N, C-alpha and C positions, 0 to 999 in steps of 0.2 A: 536492623534489616536494611539491605541496600535498596536503592531506588529501583534497580533492575528486578530484584526479587519481588518488590511491591507491585511493580508493573505486571509481571508474570502472574502473580497471585490474583490481581484484580481481574484479569481476563478469565482465569479459572472460575472465580466466583460470579462473574457477570455473564457467563456464556449463555445461559437460558434467557436472561433479560435482553441481552444484545440480539439474539436470534429473533426474539419477539419484536423488538423495536424496529429492526430492519424489515422484517416481513410484514408488519402492520403499518409500515411507513409513518413512524412516529417522530422521525428526525426532520425538522423543517428544512434545513439546508439541502438535504438529499432530494426532497420533493421540489425544491426551488431550482435545482439544476445540476448539483454536483454529481449525482448518479449518471445523468445523461452525458455530462461533460467527459467523464472518464471513459465511458463506453464509446463515445464518438471518437475520442483521441486514439483509442486502441483500434477500432474498426477501420479508421482511415488508413492505418498501416497495412491492412489486409493480411494479417499474420496467418501462417499455416500452423505455427505452434506458439501457444500463449501460456505464460505462467503468471498466476496471481499469488504474490508473496504476502502472507498475512491475510488469507482469503476469507477468514471468518466462516460464516455459514454458507458461503459459496455463491452468493447472488451474482457477483461479477463474472465468475466462470460460466454460469448458466447463460447470462445475458450475451456475453461475447460469443459463446458457442452457437447460440441461436441465430445471431446476426452474421456469422462468418463461416460456420461449420468447420472451424479449425480444431486442431487437437489441443484442448485446453487442460491445464493442470492447476490445482489449488493446493497450496501448502499453508499450514498454520501450526503453531506450537501448542494450541489448546485442543485436546482430544475431543472434548464435548462439542466444539464447534465443527470439527471435521466429521464427527458422527452425524450431526444435524445436516451437514452438506451432503454426505453420502446417502443418508436416508431419503432426502428429497430428490437426489439425482443419482440413482443406483448405478447407472452406466458411466458416470463421470469419474475422473481420476483425481482423487483427493488423498493427501498424506499428512499425517501428524509428524511434523518436522520443525524443530525449533530453529531460530535464526543462528544460534550457536552451532547447531549441527550442520547447517548450510555452510557457515564460515569454516567449519572443520573439514569440509569436503565430503559430507555424506551424499550418496548418489541421489539425484533428483530425477524422477521419472520423466521421460520424453524430452529431456534436454538434447541439443541446445534449442533455444527459443528465439523467435523473431522479435517478440515483445515480452517484457517483464513489467508488471505493474505493482506499485506500492500505493494502494488507495487508503489514505489515512492509516498507514501501517508502519510508519517510522517514528517511534516515540523515544528511543534511547538517546543518550548524550553523544555517543560516538557511533556514527552511522557508516564511517569509512570502511571498516572491515566487511560489513554486510554488502555495501555497494560494490566493493571489489570482488566479493564472492559472486554476486549477481552478474557482474560483467563477464565473469568466466563462463557463465551459462548461456551467453548470447551467441548467435551466429555472427558472422563478420560484420554484417550491416544492421544488426539488431539494435534495439533501443530500450531504455528503461524509462517508464512514464511514472511520475510521482504526482499524486494529488495530496495536498496538505492544507492546513489552516493558513489563510493569507496573513502575512505579518502585520498588516494594518488592523487586524482584529485581535491582536494579542491582548489577553486580559491582564497582563502584567505591566512592566515598565518599558517594554519595547526592546529589551536587551536579551541576549541568550540566557537561558536559565530554566530551571524546573518549574512547572506549573502543576496544578492539581484539578482534575475534572471530578466534580461531585455528582454529575448527572441530575442536578436539581430540576432540570426542565422535564424530566420524565417522572411524573408523579404517580405512575401506576404501580411501581415496584421499588423495593429497597435495593440500592446499588452500592457496591463497594467502590470507594474513591480510587481514582486511577492517576498516578503521577505520569507526567509526560514532559518531554524536553522541547522548549520553544527555541527556534532559531530564526534569525533574520534572513532576508534574501541573500545578503552578503555572506552570511555563514553557510547557507546552502551551497553557494558558488564555491566557497573555499573547500567544503567537503568534497564536492565533485572534482575539483582540481587535485586534491590529495588522492582520490580514487582513480585518477587519470581518466576521467570522463569529461566529455565536452558538452556543455549546456547548449542544446540546439534551439529550443524554444521555451519561452516563459509566457504564461497566459493567466491573467487575473480574471476570474469568473464573477460576474454580477448577475443577480436575479433581475434587476432593472437597470437601465442605462445610468440613472442618477442614484442608484442604490449603493450599499456597502459591498465590498468585495466578499464573495462567499468562500472562495478558495484560491489557491495558487497551483497551477498545473505546469509541470516542468518535464521536458523530454531531453534525455541525455543519450549520448552515443560514445563510442570509443574516441579517446583523445586523438589517436592516430589509428589508421586501419592496420590491424595485425597482419604480419606476413603470412603468406600461404605456405603450404608444405613444400611447394616447389622452390620457394625462396630460401 
């Protein structure tokens, strides 16, 4: 079985556990600041249309909509997570759409967007096709905001490669192990360059000034402004 298939299967099997963990605030890093950081980064852009790629049970869509009253959309490849999102937010726009479908050009509701977010939602080895597809869903001055594990917190050898999350910190339920691909800051930058995206800002989030890095927040835009129709 490929790593990609294992990753997809893990989300299917962990959907209920993940929904519970997010809503019961069982994830320490989220309580320590990563949730607030991604919301603040999006809200500062004052978007009129926002897309959460890999939205899970929809918490970020709800949070951004509440703070900006923008038209928000959530996509996820796991139907059970989208069902949970829609049940909690019946008026919200959520769709079960895999990354492969997005890459293949499947229509995305409410496109184009001012801001697209990947909040701990890029786990595959090759992210360039997805970043390229996401870029095509942006307005001219739109941005992609990514929050991910800070490279300094790598549980491995500090080099690009596959890791495995066993969710051992969550003792309340049995979880399926999840493979995910770790990349260094330099590797992220190389992926952005291949997708013809410009890295605008990079921010390492800490819970305390002298504490460990909680996450890496990156904002990307078009490498060059695309021509208008008049051009």
